[in-house]
C-alpha positions as CSV (number, residue, x, y, z in Angstrom):
1,M,0.0,0.0,0.0
2,K,1.3,3.5,-0.9
3,P,2.4,5.7,2.0
4,Q,0.0,8.4,0.9
5,I,-3.0,6.0,1.2
6,L,-1.8,4.8,4.6
7,T,-1.6,8.5,5.7
8,A,-5.1,9.2,4.4
9,I,-6.5,6.2,6.2
10,S,-4.9,7.3,9.4
11,V,-6.3,10.8,9.0
12,L,-9.7,9.4,8.3
13,A,-9.6,7.1,11.3
14,L,-8.8,10.0,13.6
15,G,-11.7,12.0,12.3
16,L,-14.3,9.2,12.0
17,P,-16.4,10.1,15.1
18,T,-16.7,13.6,13.8
19,L,-17.8,12.5,10.4
20,A,-20.3,10.0,11.9
21,V,-22.1,12.8,13.7
22,A,-22.0,15.2,10.8
23,Q,-22.2,13.0,7.7
24,A,-25.9,13.8,7.0
25,S,-25.3,17.5,7.4
26,A,-22.0,17.4,5.6
27,D,-23.9,17.5,2.3
28,A,-24.0,21.3,2.3
29,N,-25.9,21.7,-0.9
30,G,-28.2,18.7,-0.4
31,D,-27.4,17.1,-3.8
32,G,-26.9,13.6,-2.3
33,V,-23.2,13.4,-2.8
34,L,-20.2,14.6,-0.8
35,T,-17.5,16.6,-2.5
36,I,-14.0,17.0,-1.2
37,E,-14.9,20.5,0.1
38,E,-17.9,19.1,2.0
39,V,-15.7,16.3,3.5
40,Q,-13.0,18.8,4.4
41,A,-15.5,21.0,6.2
42,V,-15.9,18.1,8.7
43,L,-12.4,16.6,8.4
44,P,-10.0,19.4,7.4
45,D,-7.0,17.1,7.2
46,V,-8.4,14.9,4.4
47,D,-6.3,15.6,1.4
48,A,-6.9,14.9,-2.3
49,D,-5.2,11.4,-2.1
50,G,-7.4,10.3,0.8
51,F,-10.6,11.5,-0.9
52,A,-9.5,9.9,-4.2
53,A,-9.1,6.6,-2.4
54,M,-12.8,6.7,-1.6
55,D,-13.9,8.2,-5.0
56,A,-13.9,5.0,-7.0
57,N,-15.3,6.4,-10.2
58,G,-13.1,9.6,-10.0
59,D,-16.0,12.0,-10.6
60,G,-15.0,14.2,-7.7
61,A,-17.9,13.2,-5.4
62,L,-18.8,10.4,-3.1
63,D,-22.2,8.9,-4.0
64,E,-24.2,6.5,-1.8
65,A,-22.5,3.5,-3.3
66,E,-19.0,4.9,-2.7
67,I,-19.9,5.9,0.8
68,A,-21.2,2.4,1.5
69,V,-18.0,0.8,0.2
70,A,-15.9,3.2,2.2
71,Q,-18.0,2.3,5.3
72,E,-17.5,-1.5,4.7
73,A,-13.8,-0.9,4.3
74,G,-13.7,1.0,7.6
75,L,-12.8,4.3,5.9
76,L,-16.1,5.9,7.0
77,P,-18.3,5.1,10.0
78,A,-21.6,3.3,9.5
79,T,-24.6,5.5,9.6
80,D,-27.5,4.8,12.0
81,G,-30.7,3.6,10.4
């Protein structure tokens, strides 16, 4: 695994409780996806490499499927309900 990805995972792990609380409200514009800016508003230390590791299709946003995969991989916390 690349050092950048390990660093990104570490940064995410440290901020997961914050993201769990704010994940629903992190979608600032209510479009159903999270951009890097929206994620960084909750987790300022997430860099482009960490975000790209979760953005499987490379479209610049995390959709429901990408969020679910990231949750299953332990990169994002599970949502309640």
